[in-house]
C-alpha angles and dihedrals in degrees: 000000000000121000114258123230116240117263088227111135117228117215117253117224125203121243089245092054091051091050091050092049092050092047090054090056091053093064110108111258094014113128121218091224092055093050091047092050093047091051092043092242133136108253090231090059091051090048089053090052089050089054091049088051091053090049090052098247095119098037128120098067111182127231088258090063090052092055093042091054095053094061099063094039092085091048093050092048089048089050091052091050092048092049091051091048091048092051090050092050091050090052092049090048091054091049091051091050090052091048091051091049091048093050092045092052091046094051091049093053094044094048092055093065 
């Protein structure tokens, strides 16, 4: 007996949506993973759309698409900056916790003598 494919429905995206998503990834400094996460897409799907763009199957974006892409660019760049800042704060927090543990252990051993 052959395995059955799941009855799960995959979302269908319009050509215009795909074009916007690909255009966002073309912005210098914009990471594909960040765009995919912001648009709630799997990065592989976005990469496939980028390939279709390169092959000319998604070309012909209208002027409306160009304007629609510019609006979320600031938000995506802001999101990237916030994620970098958050990662740095998490790292600093871990270092502070280690320093506190180290100082606490040191004070316990020195107070016993």
